[in-house]
C-alpha positions in Angstrom: -4.2 8.2 13.5 -7.6 9.2 15.0 -7.4 10.7 18.5 -10.1 8.4 19.7 -8.1 5.4 18.6 -5.1 6.6 20.5 -7.1 7.1 23.6 -8.6 3.6 23.3 -5.1 2.1 23.3 -4.3 3.7 26.5 -7.7 2.5 28.0 -7.4 -1.1 26.7 -3.8 -1.8 26.3 -3.9 -5.7 26.0 -6.4 -6.5 23.3 -5.1 -9.3 21.1 -4.0 -8.7 17.6 -6.2 -9.9 14.6 -4.8 -11.7 11.6 -6.3 -12.7 8.2 -9.6 -10.8 8.4 -8.7 -7.8 6.3 -7.1 -7.5 2.9 -6.0 -4.8 0.4 -6.6 -6.0 -3.1 -4.8 -5.0 -6.3 -7.3 -2.2 -7.0 -6.9 -0.5 -3.7 -10.1 -2.0 -2.1 -10.3 -3.1 1.4 -11.9 -6.6 1.7 -13.4 -8.4 4.7 -12.3 -12.1 5.0 -14.3 -14.2 7.4 -13.4 -17.7 8.4 -15.0 -19.3 5.5 -13.2 -16.9 3.1 -9.9 -17.6 4.7 -10.4 -21.4 4.8 -11.3 -21.5 1.1 -8.7 -18.9 -0.1 -11.4 -16.5 -1.5 -10.7 -12.8 -1.9 -13.4 -11.6 0.5 -16.0 -9.1 0.3 -15.3 -5.5 -0.8 -16.1 -2.9 1.9 -18.3 -0.3 0.2 -19.3 1.7 3.3 -17.6 5.1 2.7 -17.1 6.0 6.3 -15.6 2.7 7.2 -13.2 2.9 4.2 -12.1 6.3 5.3 -11.7 5.2 9.0 -9.5 2.3 7.8 -7.4 4.6 5.6 -6.9 7.2 8.4 -5.7 4.5 10.8 -3.5 2.5 8.4 0.0 2.0 9.7 3.1 -0.3 9.6 5.4 -1.6 12.3 9.2 -2.1 12.3 8.9 -5.6 10.9 7.1 -4.3 7.8 3.7 -5.5 8.7 0.8 -3.2 7.7 -2.3 -3.0 9.9 -5.5 -1.1 10.6 -5.6 0.2 14.2 -9.3 -0.5 15.0 -9.7 1.2 18.3 -7.4 -0.8 20.7 -6.9 -3.8 18.3 -4.4 -4.1 15.5 -5.9 -5.8 12.5 -3.1 -7.0 10.3 -3.7 -6.7 6.6 -3.0 -9.3 3.9 -1.6 -7.5 0.8 -2.6 -8.9 -2.5 0.2 -6.8 -4.1 1.9 -4.0 -2.3 1.2 -1.8 0.8 0.0 1.0 -1.5 -2.1 1.1 -4.6 -1.8 4.3 -6.6 -3.9 6.1 -9.3 -2.9 9.0 -11.6 -5.2 11.8 -10.6 -5.6 15.0 -12.6 -5.4 18.2 -10.5 -5.0 21.9 -11.1 -1.2 21.5 -10.3 -1.0 18.6 -12.8 -1.3 14.9 -12.5 -0.7 13.5 -9.0 -0.2 10.0 -7.7 -2.6 9.3 -4.9 -2.8 6.0 -3.0 -5.9 4.2 -1.7 -5.6 6.4 1.5 -5.6 9.5 -0.6 -2.0 10.0 0.4 0.3 11.7 -2.1 3.2 9.6 -3.5 6.3 11.6 -4.9 7.8 9.2 -7.4 11.5 8.6 -7.9 11.4 5.6 -10.2 9.2 2.9 -11.7 9.5 -0.9 -12.0 7.9 -3.5 -14.3 7.5 -7.2 -13.5 7.2 -10.3 -15.5 3.4 -10.0 -15.7 3.4 -6.5 -17.1 2.5 -4.8 -13.8 3.9 -1.3 -13.1 5.1 -0.3 -9.7 5.9 3.2 -8.6 8.8 3.8 -6.2 8.6 7.0 -4.3 8.4 8.9 -1.0 5.3 8.8 1.1 4.2 9.9 4.7 3.5 6.8 6.6 2.2 6.2 10.1 4.8 4.1 12.0 4.1 2.1 15.1 6.8 2.2 17.7 7.2 -1.4 18.8 8.6 -0.5 22.2 5.6 1.6 23.1 2.2 0.2 22.2 0.4 3.6 22.2 3.1 5.5 20.2 2.9 6.4 16.5 4.9 8.7 14.5 4.6 10.1 11.0 7.7 9.4 8.8 8.5 10.4 5.2 10.1 7.2 3.7 10.6 5.4 0.5 7.9 2.7 -0.4 6.4 0.9 -3.4 2.9 1.1 -4.9 1.3 -0.9 -7.6 -0.1 1.3 -10.3 -3.8 0.6 -10.8 -4.4 -1.3 -14.0 -6.9 1.5 -15.2 -3.8 3.8 -15.5 -1.5 1.5 -17.4 -2.4 3.2 -20.8 -1.7 6.7 -19.3 1.6 5.4 -18.0 2.6 4.0 -21.4 2.1 7.3 -22.9 4.8 8.7 -20.6 7.2 5.9 -21.0 10.1 5.3 -23.5 10.7 1.5 -23.4 13.4 -0.9 -24.1 13.2 -4.7 -24.0 14.8 -6.6 -21.2 15.3 -10.4 -20.7 12.0 -11.1 -18.8 10.3 -7.7 -18.8 10.9 -4.2 -20.1 12.8 -1.1 -18.9 13.6 2.5 -20.0 12.3 5.7 -18.6 9.2 7.8 -18.1 8.4 11.4 -18.0 7.0 12.8 -14.8 6.3 16.6 -14.8 9.2 17.2 -17.2 11.8 14.9 -15.4 12.9 11.6 -16.8 12.7 8.9 -14.2 14.0 5.4 -14.5 11.9 2.4 -15.4 13.6 -0.9 -14.5 12.6 -4.6 -14.5 12.0 -6.6 -11.5 10.6 -10.0 -10.6 7.4 -9.8 -8.5 8.9 -12.2 -5.9 11.7 -9.6 -5.1 9.3 -6.9 -4.2 8.6 -7.6 -0.5 12.2 -8.2 0.3 13.5 -5.1 -1.5 11.0 -2.8 0.0 10.8 -4.3 3.5 7.2 -5.3 3.8 5.4 -8.5 4.8 2.5 -9.3 2.4 0.8 -12.0 4.5 1.4 -11.3 8.3 0.9 -14.3 10.5 0.6 -14.8 14.2 
């Protein structure tokens, strides 16, 4: 969380929260959603300004209810999630392939899930900024389990790591991550939010 953001919370403590104007899409892009976009259920405009994207990513947090938001100075802008709170890519590095989220945060995987539409989700531990509900200006960094949709550009790479078996409505098996076999289990997409404790569409 940026220091200037924390200072602004102290200076202007009673700024109303904002809902519906910012979304995270399935490819890890932040999207602006004005009133027309919201009224007509449109995806919104992709934010392409690099500095703004980085600012949002640095000040991305969640509260105790599982709502994710962007702390825009003194105002919380709650985020509509098209899929999950995190979108991850498989990124080559000198240390081997890493899983990095849309915020360039490292995800340490423990398992994977597949849904009825063929999507792959990575379960793992990630450092998250947590808002303390009993103190508006207080945030903490916590390592906790979360869920990330694997970017569709990396599905072929994932399939090369996986050993699959057919399930009733999806597929399961295991996948190899840096020499360790991790489970790959089926899940229905409607179960994700409840199981991993997030609210996809925060409302006032």
